C-alpha positions in Angstrom: 89.0 105.8 68.1 85.8 104.6 69.9 86.2 103.7 73.5 84.6 100.4 74.5 83.1 99.8 77.9 84.8 96.9 79.7 82.3 94.5 81.3 83.4 92.9 84.5 82.1 89.3 84.6 81.5 87.4 87.8 83.6 84.3 88.2 83.2 81.5 90.7 86.5 82.3 92.4 85.6 86.0 92.4 82.2 85.3 94.0 83.8 83.1 96.6 86.4 85.7 97.5 83.7 88.3 97.7 81.6 86.2 100.1 84.6 85.6 102.3 85.6 89.3 102.2 82.0 90.4 103.0 81.7 87.9 105.9 85.1 89.0 107.4 84.3 92.7 107.0 80.9 92.5 108.6 82.3 90.3 111.4 84.5 93.3 112.2 81.6 95.6 112.1 83.1 97.6 109.3 81.5 99.3 106.3 83.1 99.0 102.9 84.4 102.5 103.4 86.0 101.6 106.7 87.6 98.5 105.3 88.9 100.5 102.3 90.4 103.1 104.6 92.1 100.4 106.7 93.7 98.7 103.7 94.3 101.9 101.7 92.1 100.9 98.7 89.2 102.5 97.1 85.7 101.7 98.4 84.6 101.0 94.8 87.3 98.3 94.5 86.1 96.7 97.8 82.6 96.8 96.3 83.7 95.1 93.1 85.6 92.4 95.0 82.5 91.7 97.3 80.3 91.4 94.2 82.7 89.0 92.5 83.2 91.5 89.7 86.9 92.0 90.4 90.0 89.9 91.1 92.1 90.9 94.0 95.8 91.6 93.5 98.3 89.8 95.6 99.0 93.1 97.3 95.3 93.5 98.1 95.1 90.0 99.5 98.1 90.7 101.8 96.8 94.1 102.9 93.3 92.8 103.6 94.5 89.7 105.5 96.8 91.8 107.6 94.2 94.4 108.6 91.5 91.8 109.3 93.9 89.9 111.5 94.3 86.6 109.6 97.1 85.1 107.6 96.9 85.4 103.8 96.9 81.6 103.7 93.8 81.5 106.0 92.1 84.0 103.7 92.7 81.9 100.6 91.8 78.7 102.4 88.4 80.2 103.3 87.9 81.1 99.6 88.8 77.5 98.6 86.4 76.2 101.3 83.6 78.3 99.8 84.5 77.1 96.3 84.5 73.5 97.5 81.1 73.8 99.1 79.6 75.2 95.9 80.7 72.2 93.8 78.4 69.8 95.6 
């Protein structure tokens, strides 16, 4: 059986989450590796999220929000805000 390569496509929601995540991470002065360590995720997963090529799990959203010091609702609201600003 031939193995097919899965292509991760960028979505608007994924791109918005990635922008918010990158902004929050850099505001903390963390590298992707440091954030990954803080939230117990792989650095490559953080990179995928920041590039809008991955969709965060609920667990990842909760872990990221907790370690960054904001509520999960605030994190999602920031993403919605970015999505809203791109519709204009």
